[in-house]
ZAZA-996071 format. One record per residue (C-alpha): residue in three letters; x, y, z. Coordinates in pm, whole numbers, padded with zeros to 5 digits, always signed. Layout:
<gubas>
alaXYZ/...
</gubas>
This chain:
<gubas>
met-04453+01177+04099/asp-04239+01487+04158/trp-04026+01648+03891/arg-03786+01937+03912/thr-03585+02135+03662/asn-03304+02391+03663/lys-03439+02743+03696/val-03361+02887+03352/leu-03488+03241+03301/ala-03355+03464+03025/leu-03451+03797+02873/ala-03622+03617+02586/ala-03826+03361+02777/ala-03823+03011+02625/val-03878+02655+02734/val-03513+02562+02732/leu-03550+02201+02835/val-03821+02127+02582/leu-03754+02337+02278/gly-03385+02426+02280/phe-03196+02746+02348/gly-02999+02954+02107/gly-02992+03295+02270/gly-02793+03464+02540/phe-02866+03535+02902/leu-02837+03917+02898/val-02678+04196+02688/ala-02395+04478+02693/lys-02019+04555+02754/ala-01731+04504+03006/val-01356+04513+03088/asp-01088+04256+03172/gly-00886+04204+03487/gly-00626+04458+03388/gly-00880+04736+03371/gln-00856+04769+02991/arg-01184+04906+02854/ala-01393+04718+02601/thr-01530+04914+02308/val-01874+04857+02158/asp-02009+04874+01806/ala-02301+05088+01685/arg-02547+04840+01832/gly-02382+04835+02171/asn-02226+04491+02122/pro-01876+04434+02271/ile-01585+04432+02027/pro-01304+04209+02162/gln-00971+04386+02198/lys-00639+04217+02166/gly-00574+03990+02463/met-00915+04039+02617/phe-01071+03711+02504/asp-00753+03509+02446/gly-00822+03139+02500/trp-01193+03179+02568/leu-01314+03038+02238/ser-01131+02708+02280/arg-01181+02658+02651/phe-01515+02808+02744/gly-01730+02787+02430/his-01782+03103+02229/pro-01984+03422+02268/arg-02260+03520+02034/ala-02128+03693+01723/ala-02164+04071+01709/asn-02379+04048+01394/ala-02591+03758+01526/pro-02966+03832+01541/arg-03093+03953+01877/ala-03444+03998+02003/pro-03579+04343+01907/ile-03792+04558+02134/leu-04133+04421+02044/lys-04460+04604+02045/pro-04731+04444+02253/ala-04976+04244+02044/gly-05319+04401+02025/phe-05399+04746+02163/ala-05199+04833+02474/val-04969+05090+02634/trp-04621+05042+02490/arg-04366+05297+02612/gln-04340+05641+02768/arg-04122+05952+02761/ile-04094+06291+02932/glu-04033+06608+02731/thr-03885+06896+02932/thr-03742+07120+02660/gly-04032+07369+02678/pro-04158+07585+02965/asn-04420+07324+03055/pro-04318+06957+03072/arg-04510+06702+02867/ala-04570+06341+02968/cys-04619+06124+02661/val-04729+05763+02618/glu-04703+05566+02295/phe-04965+05300+02227/ser-04925+04992+02011/arg-05194+05113+01768/pro-05265+05453+01608/leu-05511+05676+01794/asp-05804+05877+01661/ala-05749+06251+01725/ser-06125+06314+01704/lys-06198+06104+02015/pro-06236+06266+02362/tyr-05931+06102+02517/ala-05940+06335+02820/asp-06239+06130+02940/tyr-06015+05823+02963/val-05730+05985+03161/leu-05707+05989+03541/val-05411+06166+03711/ser-05302+06100+04069/pro-05231+06306+04275/asp-05484+06545+04124/pro-05297+06845+03975/gly-05599+07068+04047/thr-05680+07141+03684/ala-05743+06898+03404/pro-05429+06844+03191/ala-05434+06929+02824/val-05443+06616+02607/thr-05298+06605+02255/val-05283+06311+02018/lys-05051+06254+01723/gly-05027+05918+01553/ser-05004+05654+01824/glu-04877+05896+02092/leu-05085+06073+02356/cys-04928+06362+02551/leu-05039+06541+02867/thr-04946+06901+02950/gly-05010+07061+03287/leu-04873+06800+03525/gly-04591+07028+03642/phe-04253+06900+03756/tyr-04409+06657+04003/asp-04425+06280+04012/arg-04763+06160+03885/arg-04941+05834+03812/val-05152+05847+03496/thr-05422+05583+03460/phe-05562+05515+03113/leu-05910+05379+03168/lys-06062+05064+03025/gly-06240+05137+02697/leu-05992+05396+02562/pro-06032+05358+02182/ala-05780+05313+01903/arg-05835+05433+01548/gly-05941+05091+01421/gly-06207+05031+01685/glu-06000+04835+01937/val-06023+04943+02301/leu-05815+04893+02615/arg-05938+04579+02789/ala-05819+04689+03134/asn-05693+04999+03313/ala-05324+05076+03249/asp-05111+05268+03502/val-04805+05468+03391/asp-04578+05645+03641/phe-04395+05964+03545/val-04103+06067+03768/phe-03957+06415+03720/gly-03729+06420+04025/glu-03373+06290+04032/lys-03358+05914+04071/pro-03114+05766+04323/pro-02828+05552+04188/tyr-02926+05192+04115/val-02721+04883+04032/gly-02882+04545+03968/phe-02910+04256+03725/ala-03144+04217+03431/gly-03389+03930+03472/asp-03406+03667+03745/gly-03199+03391+03585/val-02903+03216+03744/ile-02790+03013+03439/leu-02561+03167+03178/pro-02529+02947+02867/arg-02167+02883+02767/gln-02254+02881+02397/asp-02378+03182+02199/ser-02444+03418+02490/asp-02359+03787+02515/gly-02294+03786+02888/ile-02451+03899+03212/gly-02671+04206+03189/ile-02610+04468+03461/glu-02876+04739+03487/thr-02790+05085+03624/val-02953+05423+03678/asn-02745+05741+03731/val-02423+05538+03754/gln-02114+05615+03541/lys-01888+05328+03653/ile-01943+04979+03798/asn-01702+04790+04024/ile-01729+04417+03955/glu-01599+04116+04148/val-01622+03751+04039/trp-01615+03486+04313/arg-01602+03110+04258/val-01755+02860+04503/pro-01622+02502+04453/asp-01876+02235+04372/arg-01877+02055+04709/asn-01925+02378+04901/leu-02254+02437+04719/val-02439+02198+04951/arg-02428+02477+05211/lys-02543+02748+04971/ser-02858+02869+04802/ile-02804+02941+04433/ser-03038+03236+04395/ala-03094+03588+04267/pro-03107+03820+04572/glu-03273+04159+04543/ala-03054+04458+04462/thr-02957+04690+04747/gly-03013+05065+04714/glu-02775+05338+04817/asp-02742+05384+05196/glu-02896+05043+05257/tyr-02741+04744+05434/ala-02641+04484+05175/gly-02709+04178+05391/asp-02426+03986+05224/trp-02449+03685+05455/gly-02644+03362+05488/glu-02700+03079+05242/asp-02710+03307+04937/ala-02375+03478+05020/val-02024+03353+04940/gly-01882+03379+05293/asp-01575+03164+05349/asp-01686+02901+05097/gly-01540+03073+04790/arg-01261+03297+04671/arg-01238+03599+04443/val-01104+03514+04095/trp-01140+03851+03916/lys-01186+04218+03997/gly-01229+04516+03768/glu-01447+04805+03664/val-01669+04888+03370/ala-01767+05228+03233/val-02139+05287+03178/arg-02263+05481+02880/gly-02617+05599+02942/gln-02831+05907+02986/ala-02902+06052+03329/gly-03219+05918+03485/gln-03254+05638+03229/arg-03206+05267+03292/thr-02898+05139+03109/thr-02798+04777+03049/thr-02428+04689+03035/val-02304+04342+02944/phe-02030+04170+03141/pro-01883+03871+02947/leu-01805+03628+03228/gly-01628+03375+03006/ala-01380+03634+02886/val-01236+03707+03230/leu-01202+03351+03363/arg-00851+03209+03345/asp-00967+02850+03385/met-01284+02647+03436/arg-01331+02426+03740/pro-01647+02269+03881/gly-01843+02517+04086/ala-02070+02820+04072/tyr-01991+03191+04046/val-02114+03492+04238/ile-02099+03826+04058/lys-02087+04128+04290/val-02148+04473+04140/arg-02127+04814+04310/asp-02167+05175+04208/gly-01808+05291+04148/thr-01889+05639+04020/gly-01727+05822+04313/gly-01781+06185+04405/arg-02047+06099+04663/asp-01995+06126+05039/leu-02079+05769+05138/gly-01894+05778+05471/asp-01701+05484+05607/pro-01683+05208+05339/asp-01669+04945+05616/ser-01981+05076+05790/asp-02319+04904+05766/ser-02468+05233+05645/asn-02369+05487+05379/gln-02308+05209+05130/pro-02320+05250+04748/ala-02593+05085+04541/gln-02495+04723+04486/ala-02619+04374+04399/arg-02499+04015+04371/arg-02608+03723+04157/trp-02526+03352+04153/ile-02435+03216+03811/leu-02402+02863+03674/phe-02193+02901+03357/thr-02289+02585+03170/asp-02435+02420+02863/met-02611+02148+03065/ala-02969+02144+03193/leu-03101+01890+03444/val-03451+01750+03498/ser-03527+01507+03781/tyr-03821+01278+03854/thr-03868+01140+04204/gly-04068+00816+04199/ala-04140+00512+04409/asp-03826+00332+04289/gly-03577+00619+04301/leu-03456+00937+04136/asp-03435+00968+03756/val-03221+01250+03614/thr-03182+01360+03252/val-02904+01583+03115/arg-02966+01793+02807/ser-02785+02066+02618/leu-02905+02423+02664/lys-02792+02509+02312/ser-02956+02221+02124/ala-03192+02067+02386/lys-03059+01724+02282/pro-02975+01458+02543/met-02611+01449+02650/ala-02451+01106+02681/gly-02134+01025+02875/val-02187+01290+03145/arg-02086+01194+03500/val-02375+01264+03737/ala-02331+01252+04115/leu-02591+01233+04390/val-02437+01443+04668/ala-02523+01427+05038/arg-02568+01721+05271/asp-02208+01684+05393/gly-02068+01707+05038/asp-01983+01337+04988/asp-02098+01134+04689/leu-02383+00895+04767/ala-02355+00749+04415/thr-02231+00837+04067/ala-02348+00726+03722/ile-02274+00799+03355/ser-02565+00925+03142/asp-02679+00693+02860/ser-02778+00784+02504/gln-03098+00943+02637/gly-02900+01157+02882/his-03055+00950+03162/val-02928+00814+03494/arg-03115+00654+03784/phe-03037+00647+04156/ala-03198+00387+04385/arg-03471+00492+04624/ser-03269+00384+04928/leu-03014+00659+04853/leu-03285+00922+04914/asp-03377+00797+05262/gly-03061+00903+05446/glu-03072+01117+05756/gly-02860+01407+05877/pro-02532+01441+05686/ala-02626+01142+05466/asp-02947+01309+05340/ala-02945+01357+04962/lys-02909+01729+04889/met-02799+01793+04531/val-02743+01640+04190/met-02419+01754+04023/ala-02326+01695+03659/tyr-01971+01705+03517/gly-01959+01744+03139/pro-01694+01788+02869/gly-01458+02085+02877/gln-01485+02119+03259/asp-01856+02194+03220/phe-02053+02178+03544/thr-02407+02231+03668/thr-02611+02136+03972/met-02967+02111+04097/asp-03101+02124+04452/ile-03341+01830+04484/glu-03482+01975+04806/arg-03648+02256+04615/pro-04028+02219+04576/pro-04113+02017+04265/val-04336+02136+03984/asp-04699+02094+04094/leu-04892+01919+03816/ser-05226+01922+03999/asn-05347+02217+03788/gln-05281+02017+03469/gly-05564+01769+03526/ile-05346+01528+03722/gly-05474+01429+04063/gly-05307+01237+04338/arg-05250+01213+04709/gln-05079+01496+04889/ala-04755+01404+05062/glu-04789+01368+05438/gly-04718+01698+05609/glu-04650+01882+05283/ala-04819+02200+05162/ile-05039+02167+04856/thr-04783+02369+04657/ala-04518+02105+04729/gly-04663+01879+04461/arg-04835+01542+04458/ala-04700+01213+04585/ala-04791+00852+04515/ala-04799+00621+04815/gly-04556+00330+04844/ile-04660-00033+04811/met-05011+00039+04938/asp-05259+00327+04931/ser-05609+00376+05067/tyr-05905+00596+04987/val-06092+00663+05312/tyr-06433+00827+05345/val-06721+00876+05590/asp-07092+00924+05519/arg-07101+01283+05648/gly-06861+01561+05729/val-06996+01650+06074/tyr-07167+01449+06353/arg-07323+01515+06690/pro-07218+01327+07003/gly-07405+00997+07025/glu-07439+00952+06646/thr-07280+00675+06436/val-06993+00738+06195/arg-06986+00497+05902/leu-06623+00461+05790/val-06504+00286+05472/ala-06145+00238+05349/leu-06066+00108+04998/leu-05730-00076+04999/arg-05523-00060+04679/asp-05164-00127+04572/asn-04955+00112+04361/gln-05114-00027+04044/ala-05470+00035+04172/arg-05541-00337+04231/ala-05742-00441+04537/val-05526-00552+04831/thr-05664-00877+04976/asn-05357-01030+05139/arg-05270-00773+05403/ser-05416-00707+05749/gly-05419-00391+05957/phe-05621-00152+06171/leu-05867+00133+06137/ile-05762+00378+06410/ile-05982+00668+06520/lys-05823+00954+06715/arg-05978+01233+06917/pro-05899+01602+06838/ser-05621+01582+07097/gly-05451+01303+06899/val-05527+01037+07161/glu-05653+00706+07021/ala-06024+00648+07088/phe-06110+00335+06885/arg-05923+00062+06700/tyr-06081-00186+06456/arg-05893-00484+06313/phe-05928-00598+05950/asp-05777-00928+05839/lys-05700-00983+05467/pro-06036-00852+05336/ala-06154-01056+05039/gln-06309-00755+04862/gly-06020-00515+04922/tyr-06195-00284+05167/ala-06237-00235+05540/ala-06534-00076+05718/ala-06643+00017+06069/asn-06947+00174+06236/ile-06819+00406+06509/val-07070+00500+06780/leu-06964+00831+06927/pro-07020+00858+07304/ala-07243+01132+07438/ser-06936+01287+07599/ala-06732+01286+07275/pro-06505+01594+07264/arg-06594+01852+07003/gly-06351+01926+06719/arg-06180+01751+06426/trp-06146+01372+06465/thr-05910+01167+06249/ala-05943+00815+06111/ile-05627+00652+05975/val-05556+00320+05805/gln-05250+00135+05935/ala-05140-00173+05736/asp-04915-00446+05872/gly-04558-00412+05746/val-04600-00048+05640/asp-04443+00217+05862/glu-04660+00515+05769/pro-05041+00529+05754/val-05166+00440+05408/gly-05473+00665+05426/lys-05667+00899+05648/val-05979+01115+05668/thr-06104+01377+05914/phe-06457+01456+06033/gly-06608+01700+06277/val-06797+01642+06600/glu-07005+01948+06692/asp-07324+02058+06867/phe-07565+02181+06602/ala-07941+02240+06605/pro-08146+02019+06373/gln-08358+02178+06104/arg-08714+02247+06221/leu-08863+02369+05893/ala-08928+02188+05564/val-08933+02394+05243/glu-09062+02266+04909/ile-09059+02427+04564/ala-09327+02332+04315/arg-09135+02136+04052/ala-09394+02219+03788/ala-09230+02558+03761/ser-08916+02405+03617/ala-09078+02152+03384/thr-09117+02398+03096/pro-08848+02642+02976/ile-08910+03012+03022/arg-08976+03191+02692/ala-08900+03549+02593/asp-09068+03818+02804/glu-09230+03558+03029/ser-09272+03598+03404/arg-09263+03263+03581/pro-09429+03230+03925/val-09255+02981+04154/ala-09467+02837+04437/ile-09308+02789+04781/asp-09453+02570+05057/ala-09318+02587+05414/arg-09421+02371+05710/phe-09276+02289+06048/leu-09154+01933+06096/tyr-09403+01883+06379/gly-09687+01937+06129/ala-09799+02300+06156/pro-09786+02522+05843/gly-09506+02777+05831/ser-09724+03086+05825/gly-09604+03445+05843/leu-09242+03363+05759/gln-09011+03585+05553/val-08921+03448+05208/gln-08629+03561+04995/gly-08522+03435+04653/glu-08247+03472+04398/ala-08170+03331+04054/arg-07819+03278+03924/val-07839+03292+03543/lys-07563+03106+03357/val-07492+02912+03040/asp-07673+02579+03007/tyr-07428+02332+02854/asp-07694+02057+02834/pro-08015+02243+02748/phe-08178+01952+02561/pro-08086+01620+02731/arg-08270+01415+02469/his-08014+01526+02208/lys-07704+01367+02354/asp-07356+01482+02243/tyr-07488+01795+02070/arg-07334+02129+02157/trp-07518+02463+02175/gly-07454+02832+02227/asp-07152+03052+02168/glu-06828+02888+02287/gln-06619+03181+02168/thr-06802+03447+02373/pro-07002+03267+02641/phe-07271+03439+02845/glu-07140+03611+03159/glu-07303+03477+03474/lys-07563+03711+03626/leu-07729+03720+03970/val-08093+03831+03987/thr-08244+03914+04327/leu-08620+03850+04349/ala-08871+04056+04545/glu-08920+03943+04906/thr-09253+03813+05031/val-09418+03646+05335/thr-09592+03307+05361/asp-09969+03311+05410/gly-10166+03127+05677/asp-10118+02793+05499/gly-09741+02839+05460/his-09764+02922+05089/ala-09576+03198+04904/thr-09497+03286+04544/leu-09179+03433+04398/val-09180+03571+04044/phe-08890+03548+03800/asn-08896+03762+03481/ser-08686+03626+03194/ala-08617+03981+03073/glu-08383+04020+03369/ala-08160+03747+03222/ala-08062+03964+02921/asp-08152+03899+02559/ser-07911+03620+02469/pro-07945+03374+02179/gln-07772+03111+02394/pro-07967+02854+02593/leu-07944+02958+02958/lys-08058+02829+03294/ala-08149+02995+03620/leu-08038+02826+03941/phe-08330+02934+04155/thr-08291+02941+04538/ala-08571+03020+04787/ser-08488+03086+05154/val-08757+03074+05424/phe-08653+03213+05763/glu-08747+03030+06084/pro-08883+03240+06373/gly-08532+03240+06524/gly-08388+03394+06205/arg-08214+03087+06059/pro-08283+03041+05685/val-08384+02709+05534/ala-08311+02705+05161/glu-08435+02494+04876/gly-08345+02519+04511/thr-08448+02423+04163/glu-08330+02481+03807/ile-08531+02655+03538/lys-08423+02659+03173/ile-08440+02989+02982/his-08496+02961+02606/arg-08573+03309+02471/arg-08540+03229+02097/pro-08775+03018+01878/leu-08486+02823+01726/phe-08164+02671+01859/leu-07899+02506+01643/gly-07706+02209+01778/val-07382+02056+01649/lys-07231+01712+01705/val-06865+01690+01602/asp-06703+01374+01467/pro-06325+01435+01482/gly-06258+01159+01229/asn-05956+00930+01229/asp-05664+01135+01360/ser-05420+00845+01401/gly-05309+00832+01039/arg-05062+01043+00846/gln-05323+01236+00646/asp-05532+01529+00758/pro-05848+01399+00930/thr-06193+01448+00782/val-06405+01625+01043/gly-06779+01567+01026/phe-07068+01768+01172/asp-07429+01670+01241/ile-07649+01981+01263/ile-08006+01995+01395/gly-08260+02263+01481/val-08495+02247+01781/asp-08767+02464+01933/pro-08750+02590+02297/asn-08897+02258+02419/gly-08634+02053+02236/ala-08859+01925+01956/arg-08693+01893+01615/ile-08795+02162+01364/ala-08679+02262+01018/ala-08443+02556+00966/pro-08393+02637+00598/gly-08123+02878+00486/val-07876+02843+00776/asn-07542+03011+00705/trp-07233+02814+00809/thr-06868+02921+00826/ile-06556+02724+00921/ile-06283+02953+01054/ser-05920+02858+01123/glu-05774+03006+01444/asn-05401+03068+01403/trp-05238+03163+01731/asp-04941+03396+01762/tyr-04744+03450+02083/asp-04563+03776+02150/trp-04321+03853+02432/phe-04289+04216+02534/gln-04147+04414+02822/gln-04373+04644+03018/asp-04293+04823+03344/gly-03961+04637+03355/arg-04127+04293+03343/trp-04149+04039+03063/gln-04505+03949+02969/trp-04672+03758+02690/arg-04988+03798+02490/arg-05165+03556+02262/ser-05349+03678+01953/ser-05543+03494+01685/arg-05536+03547+01311/asp-05865+03414+01181/ala-05888+03274+00829/val-06212+03158+00667/val-06167+02801+00544/ala-06511+02746+00392/arg-06862+02887+00406/gly-07201+02809+00265/val-07576+02778+00321/met-07760+02462+00426/asn-08115+02352+00489/val-08164+02184+00825/gly-08463+01950+00818/ala-08693+01824+01091/gly-08598+01462+01018/gly-08238+01344+01014/pro-07955+01588+01093/ala-07793+01794+00819/lys-07445+01669+00732/leu-07127+01869+00679/ala-06775+01725+00634/arg-06440+01884+00555/arg-06081+01756+00547/leu-05896+01995+00776/gly-05529+02034+00852/trp-05416+02004+01211/gly-05511+02311+01409/asp-05783+02500+01596/tyr-06112+02591+01429/arg-06456+02743+01484/leu-06783+02646+01322/val-07030+02936+01314/leu-07401+02870+01242/glu-07639+03164+01194/asp-08008+03175+01103/pro-08085+03521+00959/lys-08461+03487+01015/thr-08468+03406+01388/gly-08128+03533+01502/ala-08026+03186+01621/arg-07647+03159+01650/thr-07419+02875+01754/val-07038+02891+01766/ile-06849+02567+01829/arg-06473+02551+01885/phe-06295+02230+01794/ala-05952+02096+01702/ala-05854+01880+01408/gly-05575+01631+01469/trp-05539+01655+01848/gly-05750+01675+02162/ala-05938+01982+02280/pro-05898+02326+02118/ala-05663+02583+02269/lys-05775+02742+02593/asp-05802+03118+02621/ala-05526+03135+02887/glu-05291+02893+02715/ala-04934+03012+02766/pro-04675+03029+02484/asp-04469+02751+02644/phe-04769+02517+02667/val-04730+02190+02475/arg-05037+01989+02380/val-05017+01611+02402/ser-05285+01377+02268/ala-05326+01004+02218/gly-05618+01062+01982/ser-05971+00933+02022/ala-05899+00560+01976/arg-05936+00311+02262/tyr-05641+00093+02358/ala-05594-00235+02543/gln-05291-00379+02714/gly-05023-00470+02462/asp-05137-00216+02201/thr-04905+00042+02050/ile-05019+00397+02121/glu-04937+00681+01883/val-04895+01006+02077/thr-04909+01344+01907/ile-04721+01643+02051/lys-04781+01998+01931/gly-04560+02275+02063/pro-04604+02647+01992/tyr-04287+02633+01781/ala-04042+02373+01652/gly-03781+02214+01878/glu-03652+01908+02060/ala-03887+01734+02306/gln-03828+01469+02568/ile-04122+01256+02681/ala-04134+01077+03015/val-04381+00788+03040/ala-04452+00747+03409/thr-04687+00617+03676/asp-04541+00635+04027/arg-04203+00582+03858/val-04046+00657+03519/leu-04124+00374+03276/ala-03955+00511+02965/leu-03791+00822+02820/arg-03811+00914+02453/
</gubas>
């Protein structure tokens, strides 16, 4: 199932369609059509003058109040580079960088500074508070790299290198737009942010493109054009002859030379009326005083930019399924569904294919047949017409959101790139596979096709063909299947000795279905068979490696015609990684440190040569795996080289248990379907390196609550986010773990993310388990601030049951849930 949404990007990033929107698009000041200047208050907010905003409040919503809260300039969470400045008042310029945490003046910060290009002598480094300054760079442009590991006063360090560019020369004029958004909310917005550098005045034009002309346009955010560059104001993202200018004026810019300044243009204040369509804002450097040559020439042009704008309070989401197109309309201000909105499905030629009125859920549906038109009748856009002449649109030909990285599989649409999303088949689908991926001419390909309908039931009442095509696309074989009783079709394909080399294709064609319902590819190549057999003595992996132990691994090589593989080169390597199932006899128990897992390590073993009987020994030393309290494993690979130089590899797995004690935890999440906080239970055991149960008296345990905070900040002109955790100890104690039954621990925990830390002070054994109370898995390290967790709990359900679904967003707001298979079943 494909789903699309309006592209809504604002300075303060938010999930508009899920959690609501109360902020503006961008920020600053402007003028009206008569050229009258707008004044600003102490905070830079526009103060309406008489006549400037007449009629806007009643017709076009209302702007955000001057004293309304606005997003401050936030420090990055954690320790990071925050902002920079250049000080040129003295004889030698200073380049200064402010960090988000105080620095320690006693640290050798010069060791963490790299300057490019090299100034020839090391710059002088001074530290005061959270600011670090460099002297000796001269009046030249430099890139300063602050190296990973640079310390703060409290012990935090930079986790990655940070580059900061210092520019001393004069910057060319620049005019552009803040952010990448194309939607300006009609309610509670400041206006459109125009960014400038070394510009004192901006010429602004507002163009309107009527709704039906939008089918020929691309509503986008083109890149800004620098001075003396060709603007390229043509093509699908230009107005052309499809719109007309509705306002023209100029705006004064108040900013320091060389600094980026943001000026707000309140679009709603300059519009005389609202009609369905989109707007294009064109901005140019109007400072004057520069010799830019012929204004009609393709060269010598001022800095300029243009931006498409949808001035609306409506947001659209669409779902394309097997039975048609579902569209929902919601308010950008409140995120609530909007009922009574006329929604039109518009063809490529601008005509309506169908119209519908949104219901109480803001939902309309268009039949699948309306999406199958060709040429001018092809469905192009969805357009919504709301109250107060409100209008918005969505191009349904844009690539849908790809859900494949969210644990949702599916079949790729025929001929589509993997980034185009996933598609369910129509009335029938097939999973097709072969027994190998590559064959030699003369061998037999065993082909199997599972036949299923769109509800995953076996198809037993439909006939068809298995068709095999050569690499050229010419049909080579055809096998008929006739209403298979078990819902599958199979064929053994004997490749001729003259079979062409390359990628062959097998497709499943069902009667009554136009397109193939499944396919698979396989290769036909000339390849030499293996002539050498390599065996690893499995006894080496039967017992875990202990601390400071060297484990010999015996290798046996022989030729397939019987002779021993003597005098052959042998190489080996061991890939050391975390063992998530170190003790299989203790099912469902978890081990190791899930907060800071062991980093995978590759160990190269000493090379050797097989003796006269084809035997060789490789030695693995556990000390090379690092001293970790976690249970590890080494994926051991031995390669023996044939006389022609081709390696034949064989592998085995050896467990590494360097500590005398390991603590395991089994988590019982409790009943999370009720209204009370669940009681989470833990079974705790101790085992020796061989997995035998042993006693562990005096084990310290701690339950820690992980409280996640999300911070948006702007760095290098781009909005970024960082997640940080505030840990709070919920409970702690000491327990005795016996050799008999597991030790028990239970706590009633509020919904959230937690860690259980077990530590044995005598042996150094340590286990850290992350878990969640009240919903599914705990938060992932890379979980974004707009990520919403959805869980149906741990209960099992049958057909006809009522399922209680829990949704946890990063902050409060309105949510809309689509229940779907290959079509939308319900919206809530």
